[in-house]
N, C-alpha and C positions, 0 to 999 in steps of 0.2 A: 647223641648221647644226652643232650641237654634239653631235650623238647619238654617244656613244662606243662604241656597239655595232654600228655599221654603217659601210660605206664608200660614199661617194657619188661618182658620176661626173659631171663637168662637161664636156660637149662644147664646146671653145672653138673658134670660127671666126675666122680671120683676116679682118678687115674692114679693107682698106687705106684709111686715112683721107685720101682724095684725091678728085678729081672723078670718077675712074674708078669708084669704089665697088667695086672688084674684091674678090672673096672667095676665100680659100684655106683649106680645113679643115685643122686640126691634130689631133694625136692626142689622144684623151680622156685626162684627168688625174684622179686621185683627189684629193678635197678632204680634207686632213688634219684630224684632230681639232683643235679650237681650245681649249686650255687644260685644266688639270687638272680632275678631276671634283669636287673640292672648292673650286674657284674661286668667287668671289662671283658671277661671271657665269653660272656652271652649277649654282648652288644654288637650288633652289625656296624660295620665301618661307615656305611652311608655313602651315596654317590658323590657327595661334595666333600669328602674327607680330605684334609690337607695332605699334599704329597711331599715327600722328603726333597729337599733341594738339590740332593745328589742322587736321586732316584736312578737316573740313567747310568751313572758311574757304578753304582752298587749292582744293578742288574747286569751290566756288561761284565763286571768282575765274576759274578756268579756263573754266567754262560761260559767264560773262558776258563774258570777255575774248577768247575765240577764236571764229573763224568757225563757222557751223553750230551755234550753242549748245553748243560744247564737243565736237562729234563728233570721234572719232579718225579722221582721214582717212588714205588710203593713197596714197603716191606711187610712181610706176612702173608703174601700171596702163596699159591701152591709151591712147594719145594723151597720156600724161603722162611727160615726160622727166626727172622729178626722182627717178627710182629710183637704185640703186647698181650700176653695172656691176662684175662680179665675175669675176676670172680666176684660173686656177691654173697655175703655171709649174713646169716640171721641168728637168732638166739638158739637155734638147734645145732649150730656148728661149735666145734671146740674153740676154747680160748687158749691162746698161747702167750707166754712171756717171751717175746722174740728177742733173741740173743744179739747183742751189739758186737760186730766183729771188727769194725774199723772206726766208723764215725759215730758219735753220740746220737741216739735215737729220741724222737719226741716220746713223751711219757705214755701216750696211747698206745705204743708198741708193747707196753708191759702187760696188757690184757687185751689182746686183739683177736676178734673171731676170724678164723680162716677155715674155709671149707676143707673137709677131708679130701685128699687126693689132688689138691691144688699143686701145679707144678710151675716153676718160673720158665722163662724162655730158655731154650736149649742153646744158649749162646754165651760168649764171654761175659756179656753184661748182666746175665741171669735176671732180667727184670720181670716184674709182674705187678699188677695193680689189684688191690682188694677193697671193695666197698663193704664196710662193716655197718650194717643198718641198725645195729643196736646202739652203737656209739654215735651214729650219724657222721661217719667220716670216710674219706677215700684215702687209702694208704698206697704209696708206691714203694717198691723195694728194688734194691740194686744188688747183684750178686747174692740172690737169695738161695738158701740151701735148706732142704728138709732132711733131718736124720731120722729115718724110720725105726732105727734101733732105740732111740732115746725119745721119739716123738717130739722133737724140737725143731723150731725154725731159727735160722741165723741169717743175718743180712749185713752186708758192708755198710749201707746207708738206707735212709728211709725219709719219707715226708708224709705229713698229715695235712689235710685240708678239711674243714668242717662243711658239710653240704648245705647248711643254711646260711653260710657266710658268703662274702663276695669273692672267695677263692684266692684272694691275694696274700702273699707272704706277710707275716706279721712285721717284718722289717720295713715295709713300705707304709708311708705316712697314710696312704689311702686304704690300708687294710682295715677291715672291720672286726677282725678277731685275732687276738694276740696268740691264739693257740695253733694258727696256720704256720707250720714251720717244718724245716727238714734239710736234706743235703742235695737238692736238685736246683739250686741256684735261683729259685723263685717261681717255677711253674708247677702246678698241681697235677697229681696223677690223673685226674679226670680229663684232662686235655692232652695227655701224652700220646694218644692214639685216636684214629677214626673208628668210632664205634659202629659195628655191623648193623645193629638194630636202627640206628638213625638213617643209614643208607637204605635198608629194607623199607623203611617208612617214607623215604623219598626226600628227606631234608636233613642236611648236616647244618646245625644251627648253633655253632660255637666256634671260637678261635681254637686252632689246634697247633700243637708244637710241630716244628720242622727242624731237621738237621741240615747243615751244609757242610761242604768239603772243608773249607778254611773260614773260621769266624774271627772277627777282630777280637782282641783281648779286652776290649771295653764292653760296656753294657749300658743299656737304657731300660727305662720302665717298660714292662713289669719285672724284668730280671734284676738280679742283685749281685751277679757275678758272672764270669765267663770262663769257659775252658778253651777259648780261642788263642791262637798262637802268633797273630800278626798285628802290627799297628798300621798296616795299609788302610788309608782313609776309605778306600772303595770296598774293603771287606765288611760285610754287615756286622754290626755289634750284636751281641746277644740281647734279645728283647726287640730287635727290628721286626716290624710287621709288614708282611708282603702280601699282596692280594693280586688276583687276576683283575685287570682293568674292567670297570663296569660296562663299558661299551663293546666288550668282546662277545660275539655270537658263538657261544659254546657248541650249539647244534651244528652250525655251519663248519666247525673245526672237525666235525666227524665224531665227537664223543657221544656215547650212548650208554645206557644202562647205569651201572654202578659208578663208572668214571664220570658220567655227567653229573650225577648227584654230588659227588665229592667236589668236582670242579665248581659247581654253583655255590657250594659252601665256602670254597676258597675265594670266590668272587665277592660273596656278600660279607663274610666275616673274616677271611684271611688266615694267615699262619704266622706264628711267632718263631723267629730263630731262637733255638734254645739248646743246641748241641752241635758239636763238631764231629762229622762222620768220617773224615779222611777218604772221601771218594765222590759221593753224589749228594744232590739235594734229596732228602729222604723223609717221606711221610710214613709213620707206622700205622699199620691196621691193626685192629683187635685180632689176636691169634685165636680164631674160633676152634682150630684143630686142637691146640695145646689145652684149651679150656674145656675139651670134651663135647663141643657142639657139632663137630664135623667141619669140613671145609665148606664155608659159606660164600667165599668170595670167587666171582667169575672175572677175575682180573689177573693181569700179570705185572711184572716189575715196571714195564714201559707203557701202561695203559693211558697215562696222562701226558706222554711225550709229544702229543700234538699241541699241547700248551707250551709255547716257546717264549724266549726272553722278551720279545717285542709285546707279548700279551700281559707282562707283569709290571707291576709298579710298587714302590716302596712308600709307605705312609710315614708322615712325620710323627716322631715319638712324643706322646703326651707329657707335659710337665707333671712330675709327681707333686711338687710344691714350689713355691717361688724361692728366690735365692735369700740367703741370710748373711748378716755380717761376718759369720764365720767363714764365708766363701763356699759352704756347701749348700746344695740345692734341696737337701732333704731334711733340714732341721729348722726351717723358718716356723715360728710359732711353737716348736717343741718345748715341752716342759723343761728340758735340760739345755736349751739353746745357749743361754749365757755361759753355762759351764763348759760346753763344746767349744764356744768361741774362745774362752779362756785357755783351753787345751791347746787350740791352734797358736794362740799368741805365745804360749810357753814353749812351743816347738816339740810338743809331746805327740802330736798326731798329724798325719797328712791325709787322714780319711781312709775310706775303704776302696777308693778308685772312682774314676770318672766323675769327679766333683762331688762325691757323696760321702757322708760319715756313717751311714747305716745305724742310726742311734738305737734302734729297736732290736738289733741283732745281738744275740748272746755273744759273750766274750769267751774265747778259748783260752786254755792255759797258756799256749804259746803267745797269744796277744796280750795276755795279762803280764807275762814276763817283759814284753816289750814296753808296755805302758809304765811298769814300775822301774825298769832300767832308766827310762828317759826321765821320769819324775824324780827319782833318787839320785840320778847322775852317777850310777854305778860304773866303776872303772873295769877295764879289760880283765879277764880271768881265764885261767887254764880250763881245759875241757872238764866238765863234770862227769864225762863218760857214761852218759845215759844212752843205751843202745837204740833208743827210738828218736833220738834228736839229731842223728848224723845227717848233715846236708838239709836239715830242716831250716826254713826261712828264719826261725827264731833261735836257732842253735846258740849264737853268741849271747843273746839276751838271757837265755835259760842258763848258760854257764855262769853269768854274772850274778844271777839270782841265787844259784847254789853256793857260790864263793862267799856271798854276803850272809849266808845262813838263813835265807828267806824261804828256801824249799829244800826238801830232801827227795823230792819226786813223788810218784804215785805208787811206787812198788820197787822191788829189787831192780836196780839199774835202768829204771823207766821213769819218764816224766809225763808221758800222755799228752803231748802238746796239742792235739786236736780235740781233746775232750773239753766240754763246756764247763765253765766255772759257776758253782752255786753261790748264793750270797753268803752262805756260811763259810765257804772255802775262801771267798774273797776277804771276809773279815780276818781270817788267819794270815793271809798274805800282807794285808795292810798293818796288822798289829806287829808282825815281825819287821816289815819294812820300815815303819816309822817308830818302832820300839815303843809302843804304847804300853803303859803299865797300870794305869788307874783302873780299879775295879769297883765293885759294889753291887748294890741291888739293881734290877733291870725291870723296865716297864712292860717288857716283851713277854706275853704269856705262851709263846709258842716255841721257846728255845730250850726249854728244861731238859728235853732228851737229846738235844743236839750236842755232838762232840765239839762244836765250835762255841758253846755257850759263853765260855770265858772271853773269847775273842770278840764276840758280838757285844758283850757288856763293856768291854774296853773301847770299842768303836763308838758306842752311844755315849760314854762318858766323855770322850774326846769331841763330841759334837760333830762327828763324821757321818753319822747315820740318824735318820729319825724314824726308821722302820718302813714298812710297807703299809701300815695302817695305824690306827691310834695306839693299839697295844700288841701289834704283831710285827715281826721282822721277815717272815717267809724265808727261812734259812735254806730251804731245799729248792727254791726258785732259782732259775739261772739269772746272773746279773747281765744286764744289757750294756752296750757301749755307751749309751747315754747316761745310765746310772753310774757307770764307771768313771765318767768325765766328773760327775758331781762328787763322788767319793774322793777322787784324786785332788780336786780343787780344794775341798774342805780340809783334807789332810795337809796339803802343802801350805795353805794359808793360815792354818791353825784356827 
């Protein structure tokens, strides 16, 4: 999928998702190159790559814990609907304002080109990947739905990665594009599957995502979170890179055809653990049938099962950045390192997990409640009776914010704890929490139409913000965890 020396064609066929099952062919579109040649996702591991000190323990765990004795299974083969439908859109395709059903979406989803007749995977995950060649992005959807009566797309979650970037999530210090973001814990849609055209051309030349039955609840670079359920040290953390050992003779194993091409890619580039499957080690294939190309795979679920545990090894995780006085490995040299270190010393944060603070990750409303509760020392409070915070991690923090008059929620009986906080909303939270009153004129030229203009002015007069530029505040931008540390420190220290 990431061969930077060739152009690949995907013939997309419009399959109208209705009882009629009518189909209308659309024009062929070239799949753009995904990510820079020096991207982590496009860089071969190399024969001398450092091996994880617990490689054998992790591989033994995978063999014992996964179906078929740790066989790498393939999803998206004939009769298997768990592949990844993949589409390429250009200027001739309609533009949709994709509706957010659960998690906040990157702004690119507000005007995304999607081919007519695109359908997500016919599974409970409802995933699909769309390359929007006009925007130069690859978008991934989860639980996507198309309403043919309203001509609207809805998705529970989504991610965006810019094709001319290095493809790393913006929360990583190594990312070169702050717009790469979304709800898939760090991996971009371009590596979510094995692309058919790569295999047809004889070379899988990128790292691919793999799921395992039971992942560790921790994570390592390049992932930023985990849906794992165990702390067993032998269970692979999400972000763990596994490859077929360089000295394994794949032809001698009896692999041939498409299976051999995939295995060679796993030997040279490897696969990154990025999902929990609840069953088997699983590689997704591009679902060529769902995307209207017909069944292109001459494989079955167990076509790679001749590759066994003894043929695999785990590579050592690269360090995203050196350690910092804060104790977090991802804030050394960060513009807000001193503020984050202060936050730790004040007992306001313990980070985002696995020794990280995630300074570039946007703050959710639930996280904002926790930050403010700890900073302000808010006492216990009765339930605020928000219907969407029951059993939420931050329920108690949100109740305290409500009782203190800092929030009334995001709507009738709702707080929206998972929604990301804009800089304007953050200003309102801080003004109420620290009872800021001083007003006046503002140097910011971009807040005149903001409903939070008065709050932003009060924040500036209190010396808590200097804006995002010489004369701008960027009220609609999401506030990051690093920025939040700076705002809280300035507010507390006066």
